[in-house]
C-alpha positions in Angstrom: -60.4 31.6 47.5 -58.6 28.3 47.3 -58.2 26.7 43.9 -59.6 23.3 44.5 -58.8 22.3 40.9 -55.3 21.7 42.3 -56.5 18.7 44.4 -59.3 17.4 42.2 -57.3 15.0 40.2 -54.2 14.6 42.3 -55.1 11.2 43.7 -55.4 9.6 40.2 -52.3 11.3 38.9 -50.3 10.3 41.9 -51.2 6.7 41.3 -50.2 7.0 37.7 -46.9 8.7 38.5 -46.2 7.1 41.8 -45.6 3.7 40.2 -42.7 5.1 38.3 -40.6 6.5 41.2 -37.0 5.3 40.7 -38.0 2.7 38.1 -38.0 2.7 34.3 -41.2 4.2 33.0 -41.3 1.4 30.3 -41.0 -1.5 32.7 -43.3 -4.3 31.6 -46.7 -4.2 33.4 -46.4 -0.5 34.2 -48.3 2.4 32.7 -45.7 4.4 30.8 -45.6 8.1 29.9 -46.8 7.6 26.4 -50.0 6.1 27.5 -50.5 8.0 30.8 -50.1 11.4 29.1 -51.8 11.9 25.7 -52.8 15.5 25.7 -51.8 18.9 27.0 -54.7 18.7 29.5 -53.2 15.4 30.7 -49.9 17.2 31.3 -51.7 20.0 33.2 -53.2 17.4 35.5 -49.9 15.7 35.9 -48.4 19.0 36.9 -50.9 19.1 39.8 -49.7 15.8 41.0 -46.1 17.1 41.0 -47.2 20.2 43.0 -48.8 17.8 45.5 -45.3 16.4 46.3 -44.0 19.8 47.2 -44.0 20.5 50.9 -42.2 22.9 53.3 -43.1 21.3 56.6 -39.9 19.3 56.8 -37.8 22.5 56.3 -39.9 24.2 59.0 -39.5 21.3 61.4 -35.7 20.8 60.9 -35.0 24.5 61.2 -37.1 25.0 64.3 -36.1 21.8 66.2 -32.4 21.8 65.4 -31.6 25.5 65.8 -32.7 28.1 68.3 -36.2 28.8 67.2 -38.0 26.6 69.8 -37.9 25.4 73.3 -39.5 22.2 74.7 -43.1 23.0 75.5 -44.9 22.4 78.8 -47.1 19.9 77.1 -44.3 18.0 75.5 -44.4 14.2 75.5 -40.8 13.9 74.4 -41.3 14.8 70.7 -38.2 15.8 68.9 -35.8 15.5 71.8 -33.0 13.8 69.8 -32.9 16.6 67.2 -33.2 19.2 69.8 -30.1 17.6 71.4 -28.2 17.9 68.1 -28.4 14.2 67.4 -28.1 13.8 63.7 -26.8 10.8 61.9 -27.3 8.6 58.8 -30.3 7.0 60.5 -32.0 10.2 61.3 -35.4 11.0 59.9 -34.2 14.3 58.6 -31.5 12.7 56.4 -34.0 10.2 54.9 -36.8 12.8 54.4 -34.8 15.4 52.6 -33.1 12.8 50.4 -36.1 10.6 49.5 -38.7 13.4 49.2 -36.6 15.6 46.9 -35.6 12.7 44.6 -39.2 11.8 44.4 -40.1 15.3 43.3 -37.2 15.2 40.8 -38.4 11.9 39.4 -42.0 12.8 39.0 -41.1 16.1 37.4 -38.8 14.2 35.0 -41.6 11.8 34.1 -43.7 14.8 33.1 -40.9 16.4 31.1 -40.2 13.2 29.2 -43.9 12.7 28.6 -44.3 16.3 27.2 -41.6 15.5 24.6 -44.0 12.9 23.1 -46.9 15.4 22.8 -47.4 18.0 20.1 -49.8 20.8 21.3 -52.7 21.6 19.1 -53.4 25.1 17.8 -54.1 27.4 20.7 -52.5 25.1 23.3 -48.9 26.2 22.9 -49.1 28.7 25.8 -50.5 26.2 28.2 -48.0 23.5 27.1 -45.1 25.9 27.6 -46.3 27.1 31.0 -46.9 23.5 32.3 -43.3 22.8 31.3 -42.0 26.0 32.9 -43.6 25.1 36.2 -42.3 21.5 36.0 -38.7 22.6 35.4 -38.9 25.1 38.2 -40.3 22.6 40.7 -37.5 20.1 39.7 -35.0 22.9 40.2 -36.3 23.6 43.7 -36.1 20.0 44.7 -32.5 19.8 43.6 -31.7 23.1 45.2 -32.8 21.6 48.5 -30.6 18.5 47.9 -27.6 20.7 47.2 -28.3 23.1 50.1 -28.6 20.3 52.7 -26.2 17.7 51.4 -23.3 19.7 50.0 -20.8 20.7 52.7 -20.2 24.0 51.0 -22.7 25.1 48.3 -20.3 27.9 47.3 -17.5 25.5 46.5 -18.0 23.7 43.1 -15.5 21.0 44.0 -17.3 19.6 47.0 -19.7 16.7 46.6 -23.5 17.3 46.5 -26.1 14.7 45.5 -26.4 12.6 42.3 -27.7 14.4 39.2 -30.5 12.3 37.9 -32.0 14.0 34.8 -33.8 11.0 33.5 -36.2 8.4 34.8 -33.8 5.8 36.3 -34.2 2.0 36.3 -34.7 0.1 39.5 -31.1 -1.0 39.7 -29.6 2.4 39.1 -26.9 3.2 41.8 -25.5 6.7 41.1 -22.6 8.3 42.9 -22.6 11.9 44.1 -22.0 14.6 41.6 -19.9 17.6 42.4 -21.6 20.7 43.7 -20.6 22.5 40.5 -22.3 19.8 38.4 -25.4 20.0 40.4 -25.4 23.8 40.1 -25.3 23.3 36.3 -28.4 21.0 36.5 -30.3 23.5 38.7 -29.4 26.6 36.7 -30.1 24.9 33.3 -33.6 24.0 34.6 -34.2 27.5 35.9 -33.1 29.0 32.5 -35.4 26.6 30.7 -38.3 27.4 33.0 -37.7 31.1 32.5 -37.6 30.8 28.7 -41.0 28.9 28.7 -42.9 30.9 31.4 -45.6 33.2 30.0 -47.3 34.3 33.2 -45.5 37.2 35.1 -47.1 36.9 38.5 -49.3 34.3 40.3 -49.3 33.8 44.0 -50.3 30.1 43.8 -48.7 28.8 40.7 -45.1 29.1 39.6 -44.7 32.3 37.5 -41.9 34.3 36.0 -41.5 36.2 39.2 -41.4 33.0 41.3 -38.7 31.6 39.0 -36.7 34.8 39.4 -37.1 34.5 43.2 -35.8 31.0 43.1 -32.9 32.2 41.0 -32.2 34.8 43.6 -32.2 32.3 46.4 -30.0 29.9 44.4 -27.5 32.8 43.8 -27.5 33.7 47.5 -26.8 30.0 48.4 -23.9 29.9 45.9 -22.5 33.3 46.9 -23.3 35.0 43.6 -24.2 38.3 45.1 -24.2 40.3 41.9 -27.1 38.2 40.6 -28.8 38.5 44.0 -28.7 42.3 43.8 -30.2 42.4 40.3 -33.0 39.9 40.9 -33.9 40.9 44.5 -34.1 44.6 43.5 -36.4 43.8 40.6 -38.7 41.7 42.8 -38.7 44.1 45.7 -39.9 46.8 43.3 -42.7 44.6 42.0 -43.8 43.4 45.4 -43.9 46.1 48.0 -43.6 45.2 51.7 -46.9 44.7 53.4 -48.2 47.3 55.8 -49.0 46.1 59.3 -52.6 45.2 58.5 -51.7 43.4 55.3 -48.9 41.5 57.1 -51.2 40.2 59.8 -53.8 39.3 57.1 -51.1 37.4 55.1 -50.7 34.9 58.0 -54.4 34.3 57.9 -54.2 33.7 54.1 -56.3 36.8 53.4 -53.6 39.0 51.8 -50.9 38.4 49.2 -49.3 41.8 49.0 -45.8 40.6 49.4 -46.3 37.0 48.5 -44.3 36.1 45.4 -45.3 32.4 45.6 -46.9 30.1 48.1 -48.1 26.5 48.4 -51.8 26.5 49.0 -53.2 24.2 51.7 -56.9 23.5 51.7 -59.5 21.5 53.7 -59.5 17.9 52.5 -56.3 18.1 50.5 -53.5 15.7 50.9 -51.9 17.8 53.7 -55.0 18.3 55.8 -53.9 16.6 59.0 -51.5 16.5 61.8 -47.8 16.0 60.9 -45.7 13.3 62.5 -45.1 15.3 65.7 -41.5 15.9 66.6 -40.1 14.2 63.5 -38.7 15.8 60.3 -40.3 12.9 58.4 -43.5 14.8 58.7 -45.4 13.0 56.0 -47.1 16.3 55.2 -49.7 18.1 57.3 -50.6 21.4 58.9 -47.5 23.6 59.4 -48.8 24.7 62.8 -48.9 21.1 63.9 -45.1 21.1 63.9 -45.5 23.0 67.2 -48.8 22.0 68.7 -51.4 19.2 68.7 -54.7 21.1 68.7 -54.4 24.8 67.9 -52.1 27.8 68.4 -53.3 28.7 71.9 -52.3 27.9 75.5 -54.9 25.2 75.6 -53.9 23.8 72.2 -51.3 21.4 73.6 -48.1 23.1 72.4 -45.3 20.6 72.6 -42.8 23.2 71.2 -42.8 26.8 72.3 -40.9 29.9 71.2 -37.3 30.0 72.3 -36.8 33.0 74.6 -34.0 34.2 72.4 -36.5 34.8 69.6 -39.0 36.4 71.9 -36.4 38.8 73.4 -35.6 40.1 69.9 -39.3 41.2 69.4 -40.8 44.5 70.3 -44.4 44.7 71.3 -45.0 47.5 68.9 -43.7 45.3 66.0 -46.6 43.6 64.1 -44.4 40.5 64.0 -44.9 40.2 67.8 -48.7 40.0 67.2 -48.3 37.5 64.4 -45.8 35.1 66.1 -46.8 35.3 69.8 -50.2 33.9 70.7 -52.1 36.3 73.0 -52.9 33.4 75.3 -49.1 33.1 76.1 -48.0 33.4 79.7 -45.2 35.9 79.7 -43.0 36.0 82.8 -40.5 38.9 82.8 -38.5 37.1 85.5 -38.4 33.8 83.7 -34.7 33.4 84.1 -34.8 33.5 87.9 -38.1 31.7 88.3 -37.8 28.2 89.8 -40.4 26.8 87.4 -40.1 28.6 84.1 -41.6 25.7 82.2 -45.0 26.4 83.7 -44.7 30.1 84.3 -43.3 31.3 81.0 -45.2 29.7 78.1 -44.6 31.4 74.7 -47.1 29.8 72.3 -46.1 30.0 68.6 -48.9 31.5 66.5 -47.3 31.8 63.1 -49.8 29.3 61.7 -53.1 30.0 63.4 -55.1 28.3 60.7 -57.5 29.3 57.9 -60.8 28.1 56.4 -61.9 27.1 59.9 -59.1 24.6 60.2 -56.7 25.4 63.1 -53.0 25.1 62.4 -53.5 24.9 58.6 -52.1 27.7 56.5 -50.7 28.3 53.1 -46.9 27.9 53.0 -45.1 31.0 51.9 -42.2 30.0 49.7 -41.0 33.4 48.5 -41.8 36.8 50.0 -40.6 40.3 49.2 -39.2 40.7 52.7 -36.8 37.8 52.0 -35.7 39.6 48.8 -35.0 42.7 50.9 -32.9 40.7 53.4 -31.0 39.0 50.5 -30.3 42.5 49.1 -29.0 43.7 52.4 -26.6 40.7 52.6 -25.5 41.3 49.0 -24.8 45.0 49.7 -22.3 44.0 52.5 -20.8 41.1 50.6 -20.1 43.0 47.3 -19.1 46.5 48.3 -19.0 46.5 52.1 -21.9 48.8 51.8 -22.8 48.9 55.5 -25.0 52.0 55.3 -26.9 50.5 52.3 -27.6 47.4 54.3 -28.7 49.5 57.3 -31.1 51.5 55.2 -32.7 48.3 54.0 -33.1 46.9 57.5 -34.7 50.3 58.5 -37.1 50.0 55.5 -38.2 46.6 56.8 -38.6 47.7 60.3 -40.6 50.8 59.2 -43.1 48.5 57.5 -43.3 46.2 60.5 -43.7 48.9 63.1 -45.9 51.0 60.9 -43.8 54.1 61.7 -40.3 55.5 61.1 -37.6 53.6 63.0 -34.1 54.6 63.8 -31.5 53.7 61.2 -29.1 51.1 62.6 -25.3 51.6 62.3 -22.8 48.8 61.7 -19.1 49.1 62.4 -17.9 46.1 60.4 -19.1 43.5 57.9 -19.3 40.9 60.7 -21.6 43.2 62.7 -23.8 43.9 59.7 -24.0 40.1 58.9 -25.0 39.5 62.5 -27.7 42.1 62.4 -29.0 40.7 59.1 -29.1 37.2 60.7 -31.0 38.6 63.7 -33.5 40.3 61.5 -34.0 37.1 59.4 -34.4 35.2 62.7 -37.6 37.1 63.5 -38.9 38.1 60.0 -38.6 34.5 58.7 -39.2 32.7 62.0 -40.7 29.3 61.7 -40.6 29.4 57.9 -37.7 26.9 57.5 -34.8 29.4 57.0 -32.7 29.4 60.2 -30.8 26.2 59.6 -29.8 27.3 56.1 -29.1 30.8 57.2 -26.6 29.7 59.9 -24.9 27.3 57.5 -24.5 30.1 54.9 -23.7 33.1 56.9 -23.2 32.0 60.5 -19.4 31.9 60.4 -19.0 35.3 58.8 -21.5 36.7 61.3 -20.0 34.9 64.3 -23.4 33.5 64.9 -24.4 29.9 65.6 -27.2 28.1 67.5 -27.7 30.1 70.7 -30.7 28.9 72.7 -31.8 30.7 75.8 -30.0 29.2 78.7 -33.1 28.9 80.9 -35.0 27.2 78.1 -32.4 24.7 77.0 -31.1 23.6 80.4 -34.6 22.4 81.1 -34.1 19.9 78.4 -30.5 18.7 78.4 -28.1 21.6 78.3 -27.6 21.5 74.5 -27.6 25.2 74.2 -25.1 26.2 71.6 -23.7 24.9 68.3 -21.1 26.6 66.1 -22.2 27.4 62.6 -19.0 25.6 61.4 -20.3 22.3 62.9 -20.5 19.4 60.4 -24.2 18.8 61.3 -25.2 21.9 59.3 -24.8 19.4 56.4 -27.1 16.4 56.4 -25.6 12.9 56.1 -26.3 10.6 53.2 -29.1 8.4 54.7 -28.5 4.8 55.7 -31.4 3.7 53.5 -29.5 5.0 50.4 -26.2 3.5 51.6 -27.9 0.1 52.1 -29.2 0.1 48.6 -26.2 1.8 47.0 -22.9 0.7 48.6 -20.7 2.9 46.5 -22.3 6.1 47.8 -21.4 5.0 51.3 -17.8 5.7 50.6 -18.8 9.3 49.8 -20.5 10.0 53.2 -20.2 13.6 54.4 -17.4 14.5 56.8 -18.2 13.9 60.5 -20.7 11.1 60.0 
């Protein structure tokens, strides 16, 4: 059942906290932290407002539209054509969204952290107080991990530039320069360490728990190339969260099963995300995840403006439960699509990853961390640390066994590059339309000799923008023009290529 307490007071708290974005919380005429938050209960409600800023639909949209997850749908009205054509610059919606949205989350979390320092919990409130802070620090860490991942040219190189570290509520005229990637990693890891020290709930699918913090630490370590930490944390989480069987996996995408869900963002009827996203734009403004691909519902008649790229479809096996989850049964599948004179209308692969729940088409909970991601992290770490090709192959077999519901052949890899490529291929279908592909190609594409590789028949229908090397500068977002206009100094630190 949805926890409607999450949305009950979000409107009020958003007003209280929203007035303080990027301004001093003690500016005359504004409601400051000392008056807005007077009790531990106030902090708990403030935490709900911070949760309400956390969204994955921009990641889903950027990853799908820019890489090789989608093709232009038969019902397209031109949505997302620029990004599909690899047009990415300082004026792009993606640059603005990832910059502004994550700094907004960082700021609102910081307001809550500063307010908490003014409150002494009463007897019996210590556990709640600590857990509120644990979740707030973790959410702030996630926002900054996004900033680092998308704006640092190389998250594994501490000397490169990332985003500004803003660990206080900044005044209106604050114009920070970019910190190094190493400095930003310190900020993120310090927040995660603090969150871990304060957390007192081991597992909770819908609120940040100790396990979710460790999953975040594992993903951060993967992003930085700290594969030893990845192996430790991913192994622990995989043991605690077994892979779903085929029935559980299908139910998970209907929001009816949490077997392998470490943490997800709940979406409910009448919450702030109950509506259509800004179609074809990474500046989604929040909304149903499925509306990134379709206007009405996840069926042939639901006006899909993006469809599945044939390259994704061709990786799937009809005996694999992922086929049933991702491919809508109303799809029109043409085995001769590549020679058909009209593939747009004779080969229509409708994306069904987000079919809807609670009677609301296209609205589903957003899975942030799942055990299958931990398994794939572990496989990558096995190759990176000890060139353990057979260990990685056995993990991929374990995942496929679960998805097919029967024992599958163990793959064999002849080199690290071949193993990395196979892991990327498996991530492409296991994590399809969950916002991972762009980050995966940036992190591992060069080592795997993989880049954006759209199906030729699909992409030539649009513009011929079919391939893009993983080394391309556009796998790092530019500092947005709105920031440069307000902060001239940072304009001299623009990322290479822009």
